[in-house]
N, C-alpha and C positions, 0 to 999 in steps of 0.2 A: 504494500500500500504506500501511497505517496505521503511523505510527512506532511502533517497539517490538514489532511483530508480524511482522517479515519473516523471522526466522531459522527454518530448518527443518533437520531431520536430512537430511544429504546422502549420497548414495551415491558422490559424487565421490571418487576415489582420487588419491593423489600422482602415479601415473604418468599420470593424465589431466591434472592441472594442469601437469605438466612438458611436455606436448605442446600446450598452449594457444598459439594464434597471436595476435599483436598484443598490445595492452594488456589486462590483466585485473586486476580488484580482488577479492581474497578478503576478505570481511568476516566475521571470526569473532566470535561473541558468543552471547547467549541473549535470548529475549524478555522474561524477567523481570529482567534485569540493569539496574539504575538507570543505570550509566555508559553502557550501550548506548542506552538510551532518551534520555538527555540529549544524546548525540552525534548522534542520528539526523537531526535537523533540519539541522544544518550539513553532514552528509555528503550528504543529499538535495539541498541547495541547490547544492553543487558538482557532484555527479554528474548533475544535470538538464541541465547544459550540456556534458556529455561523453558523448554517445551512442556515441562511438567506443571507449569502454572497457567491455568485458564485465564484468558485476558478479555476484558470487556471495555470497549470504548463507548462512553455514554455522554451524549451531548447534554449539557446542563444549561440551566437558565432559570429565570423566575418562574415559579409555579410548577417546576418539574419535581414530582413527588419523590423520586428516588434520591436525587441530590439533596432535597430538603431533609429526608429521613437520616442522611449521613451528615447533616449540617455542613454541607460544602459551602465555603465562602469565597475561595480563590481558585483559579485554574492555572495549570492543571493540578488536580489533587488526585493522588494515587492512594486507594484504600486497599490494603491487603487483608484478605480473609483466609482463615483456616477453618474448614468445615462450617462455613457460614458466619463465623465470629470474627470481628475485626481484631487483628493482631498488631496492626500498625498502619501508619499513613505518612505520606510525604506531600508537602505542599510546595509547588514550584521547585522541583529538584534542580540543583545547580551542577551536580557532577554524578557520574555513574556510581561512585563509591557509596553514595547515600542509599541508592536503590539496592546495590549488592548487599550492603549491611542489613537492610530491612529484610531482604529475601533470606539471607543466611540465618538471621535471628528467628525467623518464622519457621524455618526448616529444621531447626535444632530440637 
């Protein structure tokens, strides 16, 4: 996928994410967000080596219930779930090490 064009309106609901099994990364943002576009390459570089982590690009905005249920305030926000439970999050990651550390901690 082209960086900056991955987000889509999702019909994913909170009760669905609460039932996800294994590791899942919810990536909240928008295609037009400069911060989302800038972070995309580093997120892609890390996630390419983690096929074991399910990944969801979720277009967020006012009135979007899934983002509100996770109290998303800034984009991109990455919410890492293990078996449906939040185990960590990153807001506007600046380097790959932050995401690697998050994934490593959740896998332990």
